[in-house]
N, CA, C and O atoms as CSV, one atom per row, in Angstrom:
chain,resi,resn,atom,element,x,y,z
A,1,UNK,N,N,-17.104,23.381,-1.098
A,1,UNK,CA,C,-17.296,23.000,-2.472
A,1,UNK,C,C,-15.979,22.585,-3.111
A,1,UNK,O,O,-15.929,21.680,-3.945
A,2,UNK,N,N,-14.910,23.270,-2.700
A,2,UNK,CA,C,-13.600,22.964,-3.255
A,2,UNK,C,C,-13.105,21.573,-2.876
A,2,UNK,O,O,-12.452,20.898,-3.672
A,3,UNK,N,N,-13.424,21.148,-1.643
A,3,UNK,CA,C,-13.008,19.810,-1.217
A,3,UNK,C,C,-13.734,18.720,-1.994
A,3,UNK,O,O,-13.159,17.672,-2.291
A,4,UNK,N,N,-14.988,18.966,-2.319
A,4,UNK,CA,C,-15.741,17.976,-3.086
A,4,UNK,C,C,-15.164,17.851,-4.491
A,4,UNK,O,O,-15.012,16.745,-5.011
A,5,UNK,N,N,-14.843,18.986,-5.100
A,5,UNK,CA,C,-14.238,18.957,-6.434
A,5,UNK,C,C,-12.870,18.284,-6.387
A,5,UNK,O,O,-12.513,17.535,-7.296
A,6,UNK,N,N,-12.099,18.549,-5.325
A,6,UNK,CA,C,-10.790,17.909,-5.189
A,6,UNK,C,C,-10.925,16.400,-5.046
A,6,UNK,O,O,-10.132,15.648,-5.612
A,7,UNK,N,N,-11.920,15.957,-4.298
A,7,UNK,CA,C,-12.132,14.519,-4.135
A,7,UNK,C,C,-12.505,13.862,-5.455
A,7,UNK,O,O,-12.010,12.783,-5.782
A,8,UNK,N,N,-13.375,14.513,-6.209
A,8,UNK,CA,C,-13.761,13.978,-7.515
A,8,UNK,C,C,-12.555,13.935,-8.441
A,8,UNK,O,O,-12.350,12.949,-9.148
A,9,UNK,N,N,-11.754,14.999,-8.441
A,9,UNK,CA,C,-10.574,15.044,-9.300
A,9,UNK,C,C,-9.567,13.958,-8.919
A,9,UNK,O,O,-8.988,13.316,-9.795
A,10,UNK,N,N,-9.358,13.751,-7.629
A,10,UNK,CA,C,-8.434,12.702,-7.191
A,10,UNK,C,C,-8.940,11.320,-7.569
A,10,UNK,O,O,-8.160,10.447,-7.949
A,11,UNK,N,N,-10.243,11.126,-7.465
A,11,UNK,CA,C,-10.815,9.838,-7.849
A,11,UNK,C,C,-10.650,9.570,-9.335
A,11,UNK,O,O,-10.306,8.459,-9.738
A,12,UNK,N,N,-10.894,10.587,-10.146
A,12,UNK,CA,C,-10.729,10.426,-11.594
A,12,UNK,C,C,-9.262,10.231,-11.970
A,12,UNK,O,O,-8.943,9.440,-12.857
A,13,UNK,N,N,-8.378,10.952,-11.295
A,13,UNK,CA,C,-6.947,10.781,-11.558
A,13,UNK,C,C,-6.490,9.388,-11.156
A,13,UNK,O,O,-5.738,8.750,-11.893
A,14,UNK,N,N,-6.927,8.912,-10.014
A,14,UNK,CA,C,-6.555,7.569,-9.571
A,14,UNK,C,C,-7.094,6.484,-10.477
A,14,UNK,O,O,-6.488,5.422,-10.618
A,15,UNK,N,N,-8.227,6.753,-11.085
A,15,UNK,CA,C,-8.818,5.772,-11.994
A,15,UNK,C,C,-8.030,5.648,-13.289
A,15,UNK,O,O,-8.038,4.591,-13.920
A,16,UNK,N,N,-7.354,6.712,-13.689
A,16,UNK,CA,C,-6.602,6.673,-14.946
A,16,UNK,C,C,-5.195,6.114,-14.783
A,16,UNK,O,O,-4.539,5.803,-15.777
A,17,UNK,N,N,-4.721,5.982,-13.543
A,17,UNK,CA,C,-3.365,5.474,-13.340
A,17,UNK,C,C,-3.298,3.979,-13.647
A,17,UNK,O,O,-4.235,3.238,-13.350
A,18,UNK,N,N,-2.192,3.541,-14.242
A,18,UNK,CA,C,-2.068,2.107,-14.563
A,18,UNK,C,C,-1.802,1.277,-13.311
A,18,UNK,O,O,-1.286,1.779,-12.313
A,19,UNK,N,N,-2.161,0.013,-13.383
A,19,UNK,CA,C,-1.918,-0.925,-12.285
A,19,UNK,C,C,-0.590,-1.621,-12.536
A,19,UNK,O,O,-0.520,-2.600,-13.280
A,20,UNK,N,N,0.452,-1.113,-11.916
A,20,UNK,CA,C,1.792,-1.689,-12.043
A,20,UNK,C,C,2.438,-1.764,-10.676
A,20,UNK,O,O,1.877,-1.324,-9.672
A,21,UNK,N,N,3.618,-2.327,-10.664
A,21,UNK,CA,C,4.377,-2.435,-9.414
A,21,UNK,C,C,5.403,-1.303,-9.360
A,21,UNK,O,O,5.664,-0.633,-10.360
A,22,UNK,N,N,5.965,-1.108,-8.198
A,22,UNK,CA,C,7.037,-0.145,-8.053
A,22,UNK,C,C,6.537,1.251,-7.744
A,22,UNK,O,O,5.590,1.443,-6.982
A,23,UNK,N,N,7.206,2.231,-8.362
A,23,UNK,CA,C,6.913,3.630,-8.084
A,23,UNK,C,C,5.491,4.010,-8.520
A,23,UNK,O,O,4.836,4.810,-7.852
A,24,UNK,N,N,5.022,3.459,-9.604
A,24,UNK,CA,C,3.675,3.763,-10.067
A,24,UNK,C,C,2.627,3.267,-9.069
A,24,UNK,O,O,1.622,3.939,-8.833
A,25,UNK,N,N,2.860,2.111,-8.496
A,25,UNK,CA,C,1.932,1.583,-7.497
A,25,UNK,C,C,1.933,2.454,-6.244
A,25,UNK,O,O,0.888,2.672,-5.631
A,26,UNK,N,N,3.100,2.946,-5.870
A,26,UNK,CA,C,3.185,3.812,-4.697
A,26,UNK,C,C,2.427,5.114,-4.938
A,26,UNK,O,O,1.731,5.603,-4.049
A,27,UNK,N,N,2.560,5.672,-6.131
A,27,UNK,CA,C,1.847,6.901,-6.469
A,27,UNK,C,C,0.333,6.651,-6.487
A,27,UNK,O,O,-0.446,7.472,-6.003
A,28,UNK,N,N,-0.062,5.527,-7.040
A,28,UNK,CA,C,-1.483,5.182,-7.103
A,28,UNK,C,C,-2.053,4.994,-5.699
A,28,UNK,O,O,-3.156,5.458,-5.411
A,29,UNK,N,N,-1.312,4.321,-4.831
A,29,UNK,CA,C,-1.770,4.120,-3.451
A,29,UNK,C,C,-1.864,5.441,-2.703
A,29,UNK,O,O,-2.784,5.647,-1.911
A,30,UNK,N,N,-0.909,6.343,-2.954
A,30,UNK,CA,C,-0.931,7.649,-2.298
A,30,UNK,C,C,-2.151,8.452,-2.737
A,30,UNK,O,O,-2.824,9.059,-1.904
A,31,UNK,N,N,-2.438,8.460,-4.018
A,31,UNK,CA,C,-3.588,9.212,-4.527
A,31,UNK,C,C,-4.885,8.617,-4.000
A,31,UNK,O,O,-5.807,9.353,-3.650
A,32,UNK,N,N,-4.966,7.292,-3.940
A,32,UNK,CA,C,-6.170,6.643,-3.408
A,32,UNK,C,C,-6.348,6.969,-1.924
A,32,UNK,O,O,-7.463,7.244,-1.482
A,33,UNK,N,N,-5.264,6.942,-1.157
A,33,UNK,CA,C,-5.337,7.262,0.269
A,33,UNK,C,C,-5.730,8.727,0.472
A,33,UNK,O,O,-6.516,9.042,1.366
A,34,UNK,N,N,-5.190,9.612,-0.347
A,34,UNK,CA,C,-5.544,11.021,-0.259
A,34,UNK,C,C,-7.016,11.232,-0.623
A,34,UNK,O,O,-7.709,12.028,0.009
A,35,UNK,N,N,-7.481,10.520,-1.635
A,35,UNK,CA,C,-8.895,10.579,-2.048
A,35,UNK,C,C,-9.809,10.149,-0.891
A,35,UNK,O,O,-10.823,10.795,-0.627
A,36,UNK,N,N,-9.454,9.077,-0.217
A,36,UNK,CA,C,-10.255,8.609,0.913
A,36,UNK,C,C,-10.214,9.595,2.073
A,36,UNK,O,O,-11.239,9.843,2.708
A,37,UNK,N,N,-9.045,10.158,2.357
A,37,UNK,CA,C,-8.902,11.086,3.463
A,37,UNK,C,C,-9.724,12.349,3.230
A,37,UNK,O,O,-10.429,12.810,4.128
A,38,UNK,N,N,-9.635,12.902,2.036
A,38,UNK,CA,C,-10.403,14.110,1.731
A,38,UNK,C,C,-11.904,13.795,1.776
A,38,UNK,O,O,-12.695,14.628,2.216
A,39,UNK,N,N,-12.291,12.618,1.331
A,39,UNK,CA,C,-13.698,12.229,1.397
A,39,UNK,C,C,-14.210,12.144,2.826
A,39,UNK,O,O,-15.331,12.564,3.114
A,40,UNK,N,N,-13.398,11.605,3.713
A,40,UNK,CA,C,-13.787,11.524,5.126
A,40,UNK,C,C,-13.879,12.923,5.739
A,40,UNK,O,O,-14.765,13.181,6.554
A,41,UNK,N,N,-12.984,13.814,5.361
A,41,UNK,CA,C,-13.032,15.187,5.857
A,41,UNK,C,C,-14.308,15.878,5.377
A,41,UNK,O,O,-14.966,16.573,6.151
A,42,UNK,N,N,-14.657,15.690,4.110
A,42,UNK,CA,C,-15.892,16.268,3.581
A,42,UNK,C,C,-17.099,15.720,4.336
A,42,UNK,O,O,-18.008,16.476,4.675
A,43,UNK,N,N,-17.118,14.431,4.599
A,43,UNK,CA,C,-18.216,13.830,5.352
A,43,UNK,C,C,-18.299,14.411,6.766
A,43,UNK,O,O,-19.392,14.714,7.245
A,44,UNK,N,N,-17.158,14.569,7.434
A,44,UNK,CA,C,-17.144,15.112,8.796
A,44,UNK,C,C,-17.637,16.552,8.813
A,44,UNK,O,O,-18.398,16.938,9.700
A,45,UNK,N,N,-17.208,17.346,7.841
A,45,UNK,CA,C,-17.657,18.740,7.782
A,45,UNK,C,C,-19.158,18.802,7.508
A,45,UNK,O,O,-19.860,19.619,8.105
A,46,UNK,N,N,-19.654,17.956,6.619
A,46,UNK,CA,C,-21.082,17.943,6.309
A,46,UNK,C,C,-21.904,17.522,7.530
A,46,UNK,O,O,-22.954,18.106,7.798
A,47,UNK,N,N,-21.437,16.517,8.267
A,47,UNK,CA,C,-22.149,16.091,9.472
A,47,UNK,C,C,-22.122,17.158,10.555
A,47,UNK,O,O,-23.122,17.369,11.241
A,48,UNK,N,N,-20.986,17.833,10.714
A,48,UNK,CA,C,-20.892,18.912,11.697
A,48,UNK,C,C,-21.829,20.053,11.319
A,48,UNK,O,O,-22.493,20.616,12.189
A,49,UNK,N,N,-21.892,20.399,10.052
A,49,UNK,CA,C,-22.789,21.461,9.598
A,49,UNK,C,C,-24.250,21.083,9.794
A,49,UNK,O,O,-25.052,21.914,10.222
A,50,UNK,N,N,-24.605,19.838,9.487
A,50,UNK,CA,C,-25.985,19.385,9.681
A,50,UNK,C,C,-26.357,19.392,11.161
A,50,UNK,O,O,-27.474,19.765,11.520
A,51,UNK,N,N,-25.430,18.983,12.011
A,51,UNK,CA,C,-25.680,19.004,13.456
A,51,UNK,C,C,-25.857,20.434,13.948
A,51,UNK,O,O,-26.748,20.713,14.750
A,52,UNK,N,N,-25.010,21.339,13.470
A,52,UNK,CA,C,-25.108,22.731,13.858
A,52,UNK,C,C,-26.452,23.320,13.424
A,52,UNK,O,O,-27.088,24.042,14.192
A,53,UNK,N,N,-26.881,23.020,12.214
A,53,UNK,CA,C,-28.178,23.512,11.745
A,53,UNK,C,C,-29.323,22.948,12.584
A,53,UNK,O,O,-30.287,23.655,12.876
A,54,UNK,N,N,-29.219,21.687,12.966
A,54,UNK,CA,C,-30.289,21.055,13.747
A,54,UNK,C,C,-30.365,21.621,15.162
A,54,UNK,O,O,-31.457,21.768,15.712
A,55,UNK,N,N,-29.218,21.938,15.752
A,55,UNK,CA,C,-29.200,22.372,17.143
A,55,UNK,C,C,-29.307,23.878,17.315
A,55,UNK,O,O,-29.568,24.342,18.425
A,56,UNK,N,N,-29.115,24.656,16.263
A,56,UNK,CA,C,-29.162,26.127,16.409
A,56,UNK,C,C,-30.622,26.585,16.513
A,56,UNK,O,O,-31.515,26.014,15.886
A,57,UNK,N,N,-30.836,27.613,17.308
A,57,UNK,CA,C,-32.210,28.126,17.465
A,57,UNK,C,C,-32.688,28.798,16.187
A,57,UNK,O,O,-31.910,29.391,15.440
A,58,UNK,N,N,-33.974,28.690,15.961
A,58,UNK,CA,C,-34.582,29.311,14.785
A,58,UNK,C,C,-34.733,30.812,15.021
A,58,UNK,O,O,-34.982,31.231,16.152
A,59,UNK,N,N,-34.590,31.619,13.988
A,59,UNK,CA,C,-34.741,33.070,14.182
A,59,UNK,C,C,-36.195,33.469,14.413
A,59,UNK,O,O,-36.490,34.651,14.592
């Protein structure tokens, strides 16, 4: 749950950053890349959990 909230927060933070050149652009690109990376991690964890639920024996 924490990773999902972090991804949303990074997306909202990246949306508020101005579009400029230089250091601000580097910070914006870093936040966007981090947002994408955390999103992919959340997707991988969700897929692994769904696979585990599908393959585990029923009680």
